BAMI-275845 format. One record per residue (C-alpha): x, y, z; residue in three letters. Coordinates in pm, 1 decimal. Last residue first. Layout:
N
[[X, Y, Z], ALA],
...
END
This chain:
189
[[-553.8, 2437.5, -1614.8], UNK],
[[-616.1, 2086.2, -1493.0], UNK],
[[-695.5, 2113.4, -1080.6], UNK],
[[-381.2, 2071.7, -850.4], UNK],
[[-522.3, 2363.6, -682.8], UNK],
[[-182.5, 2564.2, -759.2], UNK],
[[-277.3, 2504.4, -1138.2], UNK],
[[-216.4, 2179.5, -1334.7], UNK],
[[-40.2, 2147.8, -1701.7], UNK],
[[221.6, 2438.6, -1638.2], UNK],
[[319.0, 2617.1, -1940.5], UNK],
[[659.4, 2464.6, -2168.9], UNK],
[[447.7, 2502.4, -2504.5], UNK],
[[505.5, 2169.9, -2629.7], UNK],
[[653.2, 1962.1, -2357.3], UNK],
[[339.7, 2065.7, -2118.3], UNK],
[[451.1, 2117.2, -1768.3], UNK],
[[463.7, 1878.0, -1513.3], UNK],
[[599.5, 2083.6, -1188.2], UNK],
[[244.5, 2058.9, -1013.1], UNK],
[[212.4, 1722.3, -1114.0], UNK],
[[472.1, 1615.9, -865.8], UNK],
[[286.7, 1464.2, -625.6], UNK],
[[-9.1, 1264.3, -767.9], UNK],
[[-355.4, 1358.7, -591.9], UNK],
[[-497.2, 1513.8, -964.3], UNK],
[[-291.7, 1299.0, -1173.9], UNK],
[[-619.0, 1029.7, -1267.5], UNK],
[[-820.9, 1340.9, -1370.8], UNK],
[[-658.2, 1376.4, -1692.9], UNK],
[[-417.4, 1647.0, -1822.7], UNK],
[[-619.8, 1808.2, -2094.3], UNK],
[[-783.8, 1579.7, -2381.9], UNK],
[[-809.8, 1256.9, -2476.7], UNK],
[[-555.0, 1143.7, -2226.9], UNK],
[[-217.0, 1024.2, -2285.7], UNK],
[[-192.5, 673.9, -2142.5], UNK],
[[-74.1, 593.5, -1788.6], UNK],
[[226.1, 341.9, -1679.2], UNK],
[[107.1, 259.7, -1293.8], UNK],
[[382.4, 157.1, -1069.9], UNK],
[[317.5, -40.4, -728.9], UNK],
[[475.9, 58.2, -412.4], UNK],
[[98.4, 56.5, -215.8], UNK],
[[84.1, 430.3, -231.3], UNK],
[[138.3, 447.8, -604.1], UNK],
[[444.6, 553.6, -810.9], UNK],
[[328.6, 725.1, -1116.0], UNK],
[[447.1, 689.4, -1488.2], UNK],
[[320.3, 912.5, -1722.1], UNK],
[[198.0, 959.3, -2117.5], UNK],
[[395.0, 660.9, -2180.9], UNK],
[[546.7, 567.8, -2569.9], UNK],
[[823.9, 795.5, -2492.1], UNK],
[[926.0, 582.3, -2230.1], UNK],
[[945.5, 296.3, -2510.5], UNK],
[[824.8, -94.4, -2561.5], UNK],
[[519.0, -20.2, -2356.8], UNK],
[[336.8, -359.8, -2270.5], UNK],
[[227.6, -247.3, -1890.5], UNK],
[[493.8, -484.8, -1757.4], UNK],
[[794.7, -339.0, -2004.8], UNK],
[[677.8, 25.7, -1891.7], UNK],
[[707.9, -115.8, -1513.9], UNK],
[[1054.1, -238.0, -1570.2], UNK],
[[1156.4, 68.5, -1758.2], UNK],
[[1080.5, 268.8, -1447.7], UNK],
[[1251.6, 21.2, -1221.9], UNK],
[[1593.9, 73.5, -1455.6], UNK],
[[1547.5, 442.8, -1365.8], UNK],
[[1561.9, 390.2, -1019.1], UNK],
[[1347.1, 416.1, -707.2], UNK],
[[1400.4, 566.9, -424.8], UNK],
[[1108.2, 835.6, -364.7], UNK],
[[1311.4, 1128.3, -366.6], UNK],
[[1594.7, 1019.8, -596.1], UNK],
[[1312.0, 898.0, -877.1], UNK],
[[1122.9, 1260.9, -797.0], UNK],
[[1450.5, 1415.6, -868.5], UNK],
[[1531.5, 1255.7, -1156.8], UNK],
[[1224.9, 1329.2, -1361.8], UNK],
[[1197.1, 1040.0, -1660.7], UNK],
[[1124.8, 1190.3, -1984.1], UNK],
[[869.2, 1033.0, -2220.4], UNK],
[[597.4, 1271.5, -2148.6], UNK],
[[615.6, 1265.3, -1762.2], UNK],
[[793.3, 1009.8, -1553.1], UNK],
[[833.1, 939.8, -1191.6], UNK],
[[497.1, 1138.3, -1046.3], UNK],
[[448.2, 1055.7, -701.1], UNK],
[[114.6, 857.1, -523.2], UNK],
[[72.2, 1069.7, -173.4], UNK],
[[205.2, 834.6, 152.0], UNK],
[[-66.2, 748.6, 386.1], UNK],
[[-160.0, 748.6, 769.6], UNK],
[[-67.1, 1099.8, 831.5], UNK],
[[-247.8, 1227.5, 511.8], UNK],
[[-550.3, 1046.0, 566.5], UNK],
[[-543.8, 1114.0, 875.2], UNK],
[[-557.5, 1512.8, 749.3], UNK],
[[-757.4, 1492.2, 529.9], UNK],
[[-1023.6, 1333.4, 715.5], UNK],
[[-1339.5, 1135.7, 672.4], UNK],
[[-1197.6, 835.4, 457.5], UNK],
[[-894.1, 817.9, 680.2], UNK],
[[-1119.1, 842.3, 978.7], UNK],
[[-1245.7, 546.0, 909.6], UNK],
[[-933.3, 376.7, 781.3], UNK],
[[-805.5, 452.6, 1152.4], UNK],
[[-1120.8, 319.0, 1325.2], UNK],
[[-1132.5, -9.8, 1082.0], UNK],
[[-746.5, -66.5, 1116.8], UNK],
[[-772.5, -7.8, 1504.4], UNK],
[[-1095.7, -265.2, 1524.9], UNK],
[[-862.7, -500.0, 1299.2], UNK],
[[-581.7, -467.6, 1599.0], UNK],
[[-791.2, -550.1, 1880.5], UNK],
[[-992.9, -813.6, 1750.9], UNK],
[[-685.4, -978.6, 1669.1], UNK],
[[-519.0, -900.0, 2047.9], UNK],
[[-849.9, -1045.0, 2185.7], UNK],
[[-823.5, -1361.6, 1986.6], UNK],
[[-489.8, -1374.2, 2042.5], UNK],
[[-560.4, -1338.3, 2500.7], UNK],
[[-809.4, -1571.5, 2435.4], UNK],
[[-609.8, -1836.0, 2292.0], UNK],
[[-358.1, -1813.4, 2587.3], UNK],
[[-4.7, -1684.6, 2508.0], UNK],
[[226.5, -1796.8, 2816.8], UNK],
[[265.6, -2120.3, 2616.4], UNK],
[[386.6, -1956.3, 2315.9], UNK],
[[441.1, -2092.1, 2004.8], UNK],
[[78.5, -2072.1, 1861.7], UNK],
[[-0.5, -1769.4, 2031.9], UNK],
[[289.3, -1597.0, 1963.9], UNK],
[[295.6, -1684.7, 1615.9], UNK],
[[-46.3, -1574.6, 1548.7], UNK],
[[41.5, -1204.3, 1754.8], UNK],
[[324.8, -1209.6, 1474.8], UNK],
[[107.0, -1262.9, 1184.3], UNK],
[[-114.3, -1011.3, 1304.7], UNK],
[[126.0, -752.8, 1380.9], UNK],
[[329.9, -783.5, 1076.3], UNK],
[[-59.7, -755.9, 864.3], UNK],
[[-108.5, -481.1, 1108.4], UNK],
[[207.1, -293.1, 990.6], UNK],
[[195.1, -412.1, 647.8], UNK],
[[-207.7, -247.9, 627.5], UNK],
[[-24.1, 96.7, 761.6], UNK],
[[258.4, 94.4, 536.4], UNK],
[[33.1, 91.8, 183.8], UNK],
[[-96.3, -303.1, 138.2], UNK],
[[-355.8, -374.8, -88.5], UNK],
[[-619.0, -502.1, 60.6], UNK],
[[-685.1, -749.7, 302.0], UNK],
[[-867.1, -553.5, 637.0], UNK],
[[-1058.4, -347.1, 393.4], UNK],
[[-1205.7, -603.3, 230.1], UNK],
[[-1413.0, -640.7, 576.0], UNK],
[[-1344.8, -680.5, 953.0], UNK],
[[-1604.3, -995.3, 985.9], UNK],
[[-1397.4, -1199.8, 753.4], UNK],
[[-1073.2, -1063.7, 917.4], UNK],
[[-1252.6, -1149.5, 1246.3], UNK],
[[-1340.4, -1517.9, 1117.6], UNK],
[[-998.4, -1566.4, 937.0], UNK],
[[-793.6, -1484.1, 1307.9], UNK],
[[-1063.5, -1691.4, 1522.3], UNK],
[[-947.1, -2006.4, 1276.4], UNK],
[[-590.5, -1942.2, 1293.0], UNK],
[[-597.5, -1935.2, 1655.5], UNK],
[[-810.2, -2205.7, 1709.8], UNK],
[[-579.9, -2451.2, 1490.3], UNK],
[[-278.0, -2312.2, 1634.3], UNK],
[[-395.4, -2350.4, 1983.2], UNK],
[[-467.0, -2720.1, 1943.8], UNK],
[[-224.8, -2835.2, 1731.4], UNK],
[[54.2, -2583.6, 1965.3], UNK],
[[-67.2, -2773.4, 2264.1], UNK],
[[-66.6, -3125.9, 2101.9], UNK],
[[258.6, -3043.0, 2001.1], UNK],
[[342.3, -2960.5, 2366.2], UNK],
[[165.0, -3251.1, 2521.8], UNK],
[[386.4, -3469.0, 2245.6], UNK],
[[710.7, -3418.3, 2447.7], UNK],
[[1011.9, -3217.8, 2477.3], UNK],
[[1195.6, -3290.9, 2130.4], UNK],
[[1482.3, -3181.9, 1971.4], UNK],
[[1580.4, -2988.4, 2264.5], UNK],
END
């Protein structure tokens, strides 16, 4: 149970080294996108790559060539999906979530916080991390597609182009006038 022989350890050493080197090579060929900040799709591919590597190293039923083919397949599928998502809004919406507006002009948006399952304390932590001492000093707080928080300062004029793809921007209004900052198309009004 604690030691089954040197041949198993030697196999793990050889297969692990070959599989790891193959994975690194395939990831280098796949390009920077394979190692980008993770959204749900990237996370699933990363977990699958890790699982495949572990199976190749620990299971004698999985050969190095099978593991390398699985690595190549996963990276090719990721490349194909990202290629399609850049060219098709429909594919992009299927695999990526939208960024979400969580706070606007110094006020948290309770419905958005509930929908995104974020606490007010997490928003305050994002403010502190960005160097803000008060919620009122932030123009907007956005939950990005990779789960990171962005804290925006007020733009010089208008609502700011960076908020166009953000969910919840249609409900955002100018605190002074109460008028919507964005039209139905999502463009600044």
